[in-house]
C-alpha positions in Angstrom: 64.7 109.9 93.3 68.2 110.2 92.3 69.3 109.2 88.8 70.7 105.7 88.3 73.7 104.2 89.1 75.7 103.9 86.1 79.5 103.0 87.3 80.5 101.8 90.6 83.9 102.1 91.9 84.9 98.8 94.2 88.1 100.1 96.2 89.6 97.2 97.3 90.5 94.0 95.1 90.7 91.1 97.2 88.2 88.3 97.6 85.3 90.8 98.7 86.0 93.6 96.0 86.6 90.8 93.3 83.5 88.9 93.9 81.5 92.0 94.0 82.9 93.1 90.3 82.4 89.4 89.4 78.8 89.2 90.7 78.0 93.0 88.9 78.7 91.4 85.7 77.2 88.1 86.4 73.6 90.2 87.2 73.6 92.7 84.7 74.7 95.3 86.9 76.3 99.0 86.4 79.9 99.0 84.9 82.4 98.5 87.5 86.3 99.5 88.0 88.2 97.2 90.5 90.8 99.4 92.1 93.7 97.5 94.0 96.6 99.4 95.2 99.2 95.9 95.2 99.0 94.2 91.7 100.2 90.9 93.2 97.2 91.0 95.2 94.5 91.6 92.6 91.5 88.8 93.0 94.1 87.4 96.1 94.2 89.6 98.7 96.8 89.3 101.6 95.0 85.8 102.5 95.9 84.2 99.1 98.8 85.8 98.2 100.9 86.1 100.9 100.6 82.6 102.0 103.6 80.3 101.8 102.8 76.9 99.3 102.1 74.7 101.9 99.4 76.8 104.2 96.1 75.5 103.4 92.7 76.7 103.3 90.9 75.8 106.6 87.5 74.9 105.1 87.2 71.8 102.6 87.2 72.7 99.0 83.2 71.7 98.8 82.4 74.8 100.7 84.5 76.9 98.9 82.8 78.2 95.4 82.9 81.8 95.2 79.4 81.5 93.1 76.2 81.6 95.4 74.1 80.1 92.7 76.7 77.3 92.1 78.0 75.4 95.1 80.3 72.9 92.8 82.1 75.6 90.8 85.3 75.4 92.9 85.3 71.7 93.1 84.9 71.6 89.1 87.8 74.0 88.9 89.9 71.8 90.8 89.0 68.5 89.2 89.3 70.0 85.4 93.2 70.5 87.0 93.6 67.4 88.9 94.3 69.4 91.8 91.6 67.8 94.3 87.6 66.9 95.0 85.2 68.4 97.4 87.2 67.0 100.7 90.5 68.6 99.7 91.9 71.2 102.0 93.5 73.3 99.0 96.4 75.3 99.3 95.9 79.2 99.9 97.6 79.6 96.8 95.5 77.6 94.6 92.4 79.3 95.8 93.8 82.7 94.7 94.8 81.0 91.4 90.9 80.1 90.9 89.7 83.9 91.9 92.0 84.9 89.3 90.9 82.9 86.7 87.4 83.7 87.6 88.0 87.5 87.2 89.8 87.3 84.0 86.7 85.0 82.6 84.5 87.6 83.5 86.4 90.1 82.0 86.7 88.4 78.8 83.0 87.5 78.6 82.5 90.8 78.5 85.2 93.8 78.5 83.1 96.7 78.6 81.4 96.1 82.0 84.3 95.4 84.1 87.6 97.5 84.3 91.0 97.0 86.5 92.8 99.9 88.1 96.0 99.7 90.2 96.7 102.4 92.5 96.1 103.5 96.4 93.0 105.6 96.5 93.4 108.1 99.3 90.5 110.0 98.8 86.9 110.0 98.4 84.9 113.0 98.1 81.1 114.0 97.1 81.2 115.2 93.2 77.4 115.6 92.5 75.2 112.7 93.2 78.4 110.7 93.1 82.0 110.7 93.8 85.3 111.7 92.6 88.3 109.3 93.6 91.5 110.6 94.2 94.4 108.2 94.0 98.0 108.6 95.5 99.7 109.3 92.5 97.2 112.2 91.6 95.0 110.6 89.5 91.2 110.8 89.8 88.2 109.1 88.4 84.5 109.9 89.1 81.8 106.9 90.1 78.1 107.0 90.6 78.6 104.7 93.9 81.7 103.4 95.7 82.1 100.4 97.7 84.4 100.0 100.2 86.0 96.5 100.2 89.1 97.3 102.2 89.4 94.0 103.9 91.3 93.7 107.4 93.4 96.6 109.0 96.5 95.8 110.2 96.9 94.9 113.9 97.9 97.4 116.3 100.9 97.4 117.7 100.4 95.1 121.1 100.9 96.7 124.8 104.3 96.5 126.1 106.0 97.0 122.7 107.7 100.2 121.6 109.0 99.4 118.1 111.2 102.6 118.0 113.8 101.4 120.9 114.3 98.1 119.2 116.9 97.1 116.5 115.6 97.2 112.9 114.1 94.2 111.9 113.9 92.8 115.7 110.1 93.6 115.6 107.7 92.8 112.5 104.5 94.2 112.8 103.1 92.3 109.8 104.1 88.4 109.4 103.6 88.7 105.8 105.7 91.4 105.2 109.2 89.9 104.4 110.8 86.6 105.5 110.1 86.6 109.0 112.7 84.1 109.2 115.4 86.1 107.9 118.8 86.7 109.7 117.6 84.0 112.1 120.0 81.3 113.5 118.8 77.6 115.0 120.1 78.9 118.5 117.8 81.9 118.4 114.3 82.5 119.9 111.1 84.1 118.6 108.2 85.4 120.3 104.8 85.5 118.4 102.2 87.4 120.2 99.2 85.7 119.8 98.2 82.3 119.3 95.4 82.0 116.8 95.6 81.4 113.0 97.9 84.1 112.4 100.4 82.6 114.7 99.9 79.3 113.4 100.5 80.4 110.0 103.6 82.3 111.2 105.2 79.3 113.1 104.9 77.2 110.2 106.1 79.9 108.2 109.3 80.1 110.3 109.8 76.3 109.9 109.4 76.3 106.2 112.0 79.0 105.6 114.7 77.0 107.9 114.3 78.4 111.1 115.1 75.6 113.6 115.2 77.5 116.8 112.3 77.8 119.2 109.3 79.6 119.0 106.7 80.9 121.8 103.1 81.8 121.1 101.8 84.1 123.7 98.1 85.0 124.0 96.0 85.9 127.2 94.7 82.7 127.1 97.2 80.6 125.5 94.1 79.0 123.1 94.8 77.6 119.8 92.7 76.5 116.7 91.2 73.1 117.1 91.4 70.7 113.9 88.8 69.9 111.5 87.8 66.1 111.7 85.3 63.5 109.8 82.2 63.8 111.5 78.4 63.0 110.6 76.3 65.8 109.3 74.7 68.0 111.5 71.3 69.2 111.7 71.4 73.2 111.2 69.2 75.4 113.2 66.6 77.8 111.7 65.8 79.8 114.6 67.7 81.2 117.6 68.5 78.7 120.5 68.7 80.8 123.2 68.0 84.8 124.2 71.2 85.3 126.4 74.6 84.3 126.3 74.7 82.1 129.4 71.4 80.2 127.9 73.3 79.7 124.4 76.3 78.6 126.4 74.3 75.7 127.9 72.6 75.0 124.8 76.0 74.5 123.0 77.2 72.3 125.9 73.9 70.2 125.6 74.3 69.7 122.0 77.8 68.9 122.4 77.0 66.3 124.7 74.9 64.5 121.7 76.9 65.5 118.4 80.1 66.9 119.7 81.6 70.2 120.0 82.2 70.6 116.3 78.8 69.6 115.7 77.3 71.9 118.2 79.3 74.8 117.0 78.4 74.2 113.0 74.6 73.8 113.9 75.0 77.7 114.8 76.1 78.7 111.5 72.8 79.4 109.9 71.8 81.4 112.9 74.9 83.4 113.9 74.0 86.6 112.2 70.5 86.5 113.3 71.7 86.0 116.9 74.1 88.7 116.7 71.7 90.9 115.1 69.1 90.6 117.8 71.6 91.1 120.7 71.8 94.6 122.2 75.1 96.4 122.2 76.0 95.1 126.1 75.6 91.6 125.4 77.7 91.9 122.2 80.7 93.6 124.0 80.5 90.5 126.8 80.5 88.1 124.0 83.8 89.8 122.7 85.5 90.2 126.3 84.5 87.1 127.4 83.7 84.4 124.9 85.5 85.6 121.5 88.4 83.7 122.1 86.8 80.1 122.6 84.5 80.8 119.5 87.4 81.6 117.4 89.1 78.7 118.0 86.5 76.3 117.7 84.7 78.0 114.8 87.9 78.8 112.7 89.6 75.5 112.5 92.8 73.6 111.1 93.3 71.6 108.1 94.2 68.2 109.8 97.5 68.5 107.6 98.3 71.6 109.4 97.5 70.2 112.9 99.7 67.5 112.3 102.7 70.0 111.3 102.0 72.0 114.4 101.5 69.1 117.0 105.2 68.0 115.3 106.9 71.3 116.1 105.2 71.4 119.4 106.6 67.7 120.2 110.1 68.3 119.3 110.0 71.5 121.6 110.4 74.0 118.4 107.0 75.6 119.5 105.4 76.2 122.6 101.9 77.9 122.8 101.1 79.5 126.6 98.8 81.9 128.1 100.1 85.2 129.6 100.8 88.7 129.8 103.3 90.6 127.9 104.3 93.2 130.6 107.1 94.9 128.7 110.0 94.4 126.1 113.3 95.9 126.4 116.0 96.3 123.8 119.1 94.1 124.0 121.4 94.2 120.8 120.1 93.2 118.0 117.4 91.5 120.0 115.3 92.1 123.0 114.4 90.9 126.4 110.6 89.9 127.1 109.1 90.0 130.5 105.6 87.9 130.5 103.4 86.8 133.2 102.2 83.5 133.1 98.5 83.2 133.4 97.1 82.4 136.9 100.4 83.4 138.0 102.2 86.6 140.0 105.7 86.1 139.0 107.2 87.3 135.8 109.4 85.3 133.1 111.9 86.6 131.1 113.0 85.5 127.4 115.6 86.7 125.2 114.2 87.0 121.7 115.9 87.4 118.3 112.6 88.4 116.8 109.0 89.3 117.7 106.3 89.2 115.3 102.7 90.6 116.0 100.7 87.8 115.4 97.4 89.4 117.4 95.3 89.3 114.0 93.4 91.9 112.2 92.1 94.8 114.0 88.8 97.4 113.1 89.6 100.2 115.0 88.9 102.8 112.7 90.1 105.7 115.1 93.8 104.2 115.2 93.9 103.3 111.4 96.9 104.8 109.8 95.2 104.2 106.2 95.1 107.3 104.5 91.9 106.7 102.9 89.9 105.7 106.3 91.5 108.9 108.2 90.2 111.3 105.3 86.9 109.8 105.3 86.4 110.1 109.0 87.6 113.6 108.7 85.0 114.2 106.6 82.3 112.7 108.5 81.6 110.1 105.8 82.1 107.1 108.2 82.1 106.1 111.6 83.2 103.3 114.0 80.5 100.9 114.8 79.7 100.9 118.6 82.2 98.2 119.3 84.8 99.8 117.4 85.7 96.9 115.5 84.7 98.2 112.0 82.7 100.7 110.7 78.8 101.2 110.9 76.9 99.7 108.0 72.8 99.1 107.7 71.2 96.0 106.8 71.9 96.8 102.9 75.5 97.4 103.5 75.2 101.1 103.4 77.8 103.2 105.3 76.3 105.2 108.0 77.8 108.8 108.4 78.9 110.5 111.4 75.7 112.3 112.0 73.8 109.0 111.7 72.3 109.3 108.2 72.5 106.3 105.7 74.8 107.2 102.4 72.7 105.7 99.6 75.5 105.6 97.4 78.2 104.7 99.6 78.6 100.7 100.6 81.1 98.8 102.6 81.5 94.9 102.5 83.8 92.1 103.9 85.6 92.0 107.4 85.0 95.8 108.4 81.0 95.1 108.5 81.5 92.6 111.5 80.3 94.9 114.0 76.4 94.7 112.4 76.8 91.3 111.2 79.7 89.6 113.0 80.0 86.4 110.9 81.5 88.2 107.7 84.5 86.5 107.2 84.3 83.2 105.9 83.7 82.3 102.2 79.9 81.5 102.5 79.2 84.8 104.3 80.8 86.8 101.9 79.5 85.4 98.9 76.1 86.1 100.4 76.6 89.6 101.0 78.2 90.1 97.8 75.4 88.4 96.0 72.9 90.8 97.7 74.6 94.0 97.2 75.1 93.0 93.6 71.5 92.4 92.9 70.3 95.7 94.5 73.1 97.6 92.4 71.9 96.2 89.4 68.0 97.0 90.4 69.4 100.6 91.1 71.0 100.8 87.4 67.4 101.1 86.3 65.3 102.4 89.1 67.7 105.0 90.6 69.7 104.7 93.9 68.0 106.4 96.4 67.2 103.8 99.3 68.5 100.8 97.6 
């Protein structure tokens, strides 16, 4: 039996890392240090710090409490500020304020239990039973256990684009890095590669920042997120409805005929992780290849006000969403010539664009990551990709699986990077459950020893 866990280093101060730190204090767990490399993203992450003031959550406030044991916590916080009620779709920046307040209140209540550190962790190495963390500027710290709360990895450059041959500023790999409307005029065209939630955000951001030109959002199938709508309560499922993907599709279609497609999708929420866990690797791969785009646009919906804004842009000819494949991109002065093949057609269309924005959304292929910490952990054999290469491999208790298939009883991972084992682990309800369970295990490990927990 190893010695108890007295100090936990949490690497990543976005939603998942912040909530774990808060829950450790609330559960009476070990001391924690929450490490975030970007000061402005502490307790906010990219989702709640880089958003425009008009970007809204895509879930009503009543389902957004950060605390598993207090479902009304966020709503009470909103009401105390006159900012909404349980049915409000709240600006994402406001939700970031909520998380920050909760973190600061937790620290103020017991300053000895939770410390904050700013800096980029570029190496994590074994130090006896625990770890030594090396930050980019040379600082070091030790911890008995470490938790990777890295959020989403940046998207990969889409096939057909070589940023090195394009003029500076023509290709934007990150919609949240700087002003994507900077330097554009109303005669310009913008190509968004992707048509999901990230592309919707980018289109609204272009409009909010004064771009009056035309935008094409291009994805393989041309699917866009559906809108939320008022609907009657849904009876959630408590057991798996089908053993195969084809049977599941038939089940959803049947339920949709009775309760509408929103009800059919929502009824699966309690059993989604169960179904994913019971599926073999081949079934999971088939889901990702054939059904994931349809699942995403029905599962992750738009607030009604956002859907109306998107409809307005499309009605005015300012935004087009199309299905097709990007064939290639060539430089053209300060802009680019983009060749793309519309879905279901053989011919290629050509579009001159002033800017290309990568909106393909977060990726999880560790082997393509440029993050120094991930590269170091891979090289040291301390982590390995999951079989689908959409994250890193963990066990059911959030322990990281090493390159040789062993369980590391002191290294954990939470958040979107664990989607390979859980799939549904990007929304607040799933993240707060994962956080709650890990915080309880770490609190237990503080007293009985860390091995096997």
